[in-house]
C-alpha positions in Angstrom: 162.4 28.7 33.0 160.7 27.1 29.8 159.2 24.3 32.2 157.5 27.1 34.2 156.2 28.9 31.4 154.8 25.7 30.0 153.2 25.0 33.5 151.7 28.5 33.6 150.5 28.5 30.1 148.6 25.2 30.8 146.8 26.4 34.1 145.8 29.4 31.9 144.6 27.3 29.2 142.8 24.9 31.6 141.1 28.2 33.0 139.8 29.4 29.8 138.3 25.7 29.1 136.5 25.8 32.5 135.2 29.4 31.7 133.8 28.1 28.3 132.3 25.1 30.1 130.6 27.5 32.5 129.4 29.7 29.7 127.7 27.0 28.0 125.6 26.1 31.0 124.4 29.6 31.1 121.0 30.3 29.2 121.4 31.8 25.9 119.2 34.6 24.6 118.4 35.5 21.2 120.9 38.2 21.1 123.7 36.3 23.2 123.3 37.8 26.3 122.9 36.1 29.4 121.1 38.8 31.2 117.5 37.5 31.5 116.1 41.2 31.6 117.3 41.8 28.0 115.4 38.6 26.8 112.0 39.5 27.3 111.7 43.3 26.7 115.3 43.9 25.4 114.2 46.2 22.2 111.8 48.6 23.5 111.1 51.2 20.7 108.8 53.9 21.1 106.2 51.8 19.1 105.7 48.1 20.3 103.6 46.2 17.8 101.0 43.9 19.5 102.5 40.8 18.0 106.1 40.5 19.0 108.2 37.4 19.4 109.6 37.0 22.8 112.2 34.5 24.4 112.9 34.1 28.1 115.9 32.3 29.3 113.6 29.5 30.9 112.8 28.4 27.3 114.7 25.9 25.4 116.4 22.9 26.4 117.7 24.0 29.8 115.9 22.0 32.5 115.3 22.7 36.3 118.1 20.6 37.2 120.3 22.7 35.0 119.4 25.6 36.6 119.8 24.1 40.1 123.3 23.3 39.2 123.8 27.2 38.5 122.5 28.0 41.8 119.0 29.1 40.8 115.6 28.1 39.6 113.4 30.5 37.7 110.0 29.2 36.7 109.0 32.3 34.4 106.7 31.3 31.7 107.9 31.1 27.9 106.7 34.1 26.1 105.7 33.9 22.5 104.1 37.5 21.8 103.8 40.6 23.8 100.8 43.1 24.1 100.8 46.7 24.2 97.9 48.2 26.4 97.5 52.0 26.3 96.1 53.8 29.5 94.3 56.8 28.5 91.8 59.7 30.2 88.9 61.0 28.3 88.1 64.5 29.1 85.1 65.1 31.4 85.2 61.5 32.2 85.8 60.0 35.9 88.7 57.6 36.3 90.8 56.3 33.1 90.4 53.4 30.6 93.0 50.6 29.8 92.8 49.5 26.2 93.5 45.9 24.9 96.0 47.1 21.9 97.2 50.2 20.0 94.7 49.2 17.3 92.0 49.2 19.9 92.7 52.8 21.0 92.9 54.2 17.9 89.6 52.6 16.6 88.0 54.2 20.0 89.2 57.6 18.9 88.1 57.0 15.3 84.7 56.2 16.7 84.6 59.5 18.4 84.7 57.5 21.7 81.4 56.2 21.2 80.0 52.5 20.7 77.5 53.2 17.7 79.4 50.8 15.9 80.0 47.6 17.5 82.8 45.1 16.4 81.5 41.7 17.4 84.5 39.9 15.7 87.3 41.3 17.8 85.9 43.8 20.0 88.0 46.6 18.6 87.3 50.3 19.5 86.2 49.4 23.2 88.2 49.6 26.2 89.0 46.6 28.2 89.0 48.1 31.6 87.7 51.3 33.2 89.2 52.3 36.6 87.7 54.7 39.2 89.3 55.8 42.2 87.2 56.2 45.3 89.1 59.4 46.2 90.9 60.5 49.3 88.0 61.6 51.5 86.0 58.5 51.4 89.1 56.3 52.5 89.8 58.7 55.3 86.7 58.4 56.9 85.9 54.6 56.0 89.0 52.7 56.0 87.1 49.4 55.1 85.9 51.3 51.9 87.6 50.0 48.5 90.3 52.5 47.4 89.4 51.6 43.5 86.9 49.7 41.4 87.7 48.3 38.1 85.0 47.8 35.4 85.3 45.3 32.6 83.9 45.6 29.0 82.6 42.2 27.6 80.7 41.2 24.5 78.2 38.3 24.8 75.8 36.6 22.6 72.5 36.4 24.3 71.6 33.5 22.2 74.2 31.4 24.0 75.6 33.1 27.0 74.0 35.1 30.2 74.8 38.8 30.7 77.2 39.4 33.5 75.7 39.8 37.2 74.8 43.6 37.7 76.1 44.4 34.5 75.0 47.6 32.3 74.1 47.4 28.7 76.2 49.8 26.7 75.6 48.9 23.2 73.7 46.2 21.1 74.2 44.9 17.7 71.2 42.0 17.2 72.0 39.4 19.6 75.5 40.7 20.2 75.5 43.0 23.3 78.1 44.9 25.2 78.0 45.0 28.9 80.1 46.7 31.6 80.4 45.2 34.9 82.2 45.3 38.2 85.3 43.1 37.6 87.8 44.1 40.2 87.4 45.7 43.7 90.6 46.9 45.4 90.8 47.1 49.2 93.7 48.6 51.5 94.9 47.3 54.7 97.6 48.8 57.0 99.4 45.8 59.0 102.3 45.6 61.5 102.0 48.9 63.2 101.5 50.7 59.9 105.0 49.7 58.4 103.3 47.2 56.0 100.5 47.7 53.3 98.7 45.3 51.3 96.2 46.0 48.7 93.9 43.0 48.0 92.3 42.6 44.7 88.9 40.7 44.6 87.6 39.6 41.5 84.2 38.8 40.5 82.7 37.0 37.5 82.6 33.8 35.9 86.1 33.8 34.3 87.6 35.8 37.0 91.2 35.1 37.9 92.0 34.2 41.6 92.3 36.9 44.3 95.5 38.8 44.4 97.6 40.7 47.1 100.0 43.3 46.6 102.3 43.9 49.5 104.9 46.7 50.4 106.8 48.4 53.2 106.1 52.1 53.7 109.9 53.0 53.8 111.1 50.6 51.0 110.8 50.5 47.3 109.2 47.8 45.3 106.1 46.1 45.7 105.7 42.2 45.7 102.9 39.9 44.7 102.3 36.2 44.0 100.3 34.9 41.1 100.0 31.3 39.8 102.6 30.2 42.5 105.2 32.6 41.3 106.6 35.4 43.4 106.7 38.7 41.4 108.0 42.0 42.0 107.1 45.4 40.6 110.4 46.8 40.5 110.6 50.7 40.6 107.5 51.5 42.7 108.4 54.3 45.1 107.9 54.2 49.0 106.4 56.5 51.5 109.5 58.5 51.9 109.5 59.5 48.1 107.8 62.8 47.2 108.1 61.8 43.6 106.1 59.0 41.4 108.0 56.6 39.1 107.8 56.8 35.5 109.0 53.2 34.7 108.0 49.9 36.5 109.2 46.5 35.7 107.6 43.4 36.8 110.5 40.8 37.5 109.9 37.1 37.9 111.7 36.1 41.5 113.9 33.2 41.5 112.6 30.3 43.9 114.0 31.1 47.3 114.6 34.9 46.8 113.5 37.2 49.4 109.8 38.4 49.0 107.3 40.3 50.8 104.9 37.9 50.2 106.9 35.4 52.3 108.7 37.4 54.9 105.9 39.5 56.3 107.7 41.6 58.8 110.4 44.3 57.6 112.9 42.7 60.0 112.5 39.3 58.5 112.7 40.8 55.0 115.7 42.6 55.7 117.8 40.0 57.4 116.8 37.4 54.8 117.8 39.8 52.1 121.1 40.1 53.7 121.9 36.4 54.1 120.4 35.8 50.5 123.5 34.8 48.1 121.6 34.1 44.8 121.2 36.2 41.8 120.5 40.1 41.8 117.2 41.6 40.6 119.1 42.9 37.3 119.5 39.1 36.2 115.8 38.2 36.6 113.6 38.0 33.6 110.9 40.6 33.0 107.1 39.7 32.6 105.9 43.1 31.9 106.8 46.8 31.9 105.0 50.1 32.5 106.0 53.5 31.3 104.3 57.0 31.1 107.1 58.5 29.0 104.7 58.2 26.1 102.1 60.4 27.7 100.6 63.4 26.1 99.8 67.0 27.2 97.6 68.0 24.2 94.3 66.3 23.9 93.7 64.2 20.7 89.9 63.9 20.2 89.1 64.7 23.7 91.5 62.0 24.9 95.1 62.2 26.8 97.4 59.1 26.7 98.7 58.6 30.2 100.9 55.6 30.0 101.4 52.2 28.4 101.7 48.6 29.7 103.9 46.0 28.0 103.3 42.6 28.8 104.3 38.9 27.5 101.8 36.4 26.8 102.3 32.5 26.1 100.0 32.7 23.1 101.3 32.6 19.4 99.8 36.1 19.0 97.7 38.6 20.7 94.3 39.6 20.0 93.7 43.1 19.3 90.2 43.5 20.8 88.7 42.8 24.1 87.9 39.0 23.0 90.1 36.3 24.2 92.4 38.4 26.6 94.3 35.9 28.9 93.4 36.0 32.3 97.0 36.6 33.5 97.2 39.6 31.5 93.9 41.0 32.7 95.0 40.4 36.4 98.5 42.1 35.8 96.7 45.0 33.8 94.6 45.5 37.2 97.6 45.5 39.3 99.3 48.1 36.9 96.2 50.4 36.8 96.6 50.6 40.6 100.3 51.4 40.6 99.8 54.1 38.0 97.1 55.6 40.0 99.4 55.9 42.8 102.5 56.9 41.0 100.6 59.5 38.8 99.2 61.1 42.1 102.3 61.6 43.9 104.1 63.2 41.0 101.0 64.9 39.7 101.5 63.3 36.2 98.8 63.1 33.4 95.4 63.0 32.9 92.5 62.2 35.3 94.9 61.4 38.1 96.2 65.1 38.2 92.8 66.2 39.6 93.3 64.4 43.0 96.0 65.5 45.7 98.9 63.4 46.0 98.7 60.7 48.7 101.2 58.0 50.0 100.6 54.2 49.1 98.9 53.6 52.2 
């Protein structure tokens, strides 16, 4: 009997050793949690400052080979800072605005929503984007018309720079001028017998990002896209069958080889590939950005309503507070977020300028 106990004891001790070796191969986050999602935006308080140190499980000494031995490869960028971008609606103004930081939004309100005082150093007090939806009637009678246009505010020095093409002069301080110009035009296309919907983002300007496609199926949740060779998923977006909009979204960085609506362009192919896929679940993936409308306000403050906020990770050491030096990836993701906010808030008739339009499906 003693010999049998010794054999069982050795087996248990060997199992524990194997588990420890396996755990040592797992990516280690700051909070000693191996869940990728908790490593990027793990501690989300009501007020997230504009500069927050972040780590993802892709950072550190682990290599692609280490991830391959674990059964997955994820090429999520290493984030060193986080940016909070408020979405706001100004009363009696068409569309809604996206600000580069909380400080920029507060400065905008302190300036009484005007640009009489132009901050040429950081660009504080100025919205980064102004999104204007085309409305349901126009898109019903003209399927080729854009569903939304997003305008960008930009400060230039006329001594060394040229104004943006077809830009509108908004304010001026000596040689520094504030322009507003069309930055992104969003088109909608129905495909595969109306089962697949694609939203195409066409950017313009000398420093514009590459064109982007958002894809989803009308009867499924989630919206996929691809940027800089990475498959991404906006987790939480509602499908055609849901009468309610989502209040929280997460932008996940998919593992290489995971099912994606960008790679499987037909619903049958996507479902079949999803069933056969044996990799990690979505709950283990790193998060690049989050959206939430839980901070929305119902009572205007200085004729402004806060609609939602967009939190996004950045690879720089710190985030600029104004409209100057915004990473191009952040700009592209913010444009996607504004389109998704417009859709989700219209369906559920939440907050601000989106309430004035009737609810429509994301098609």
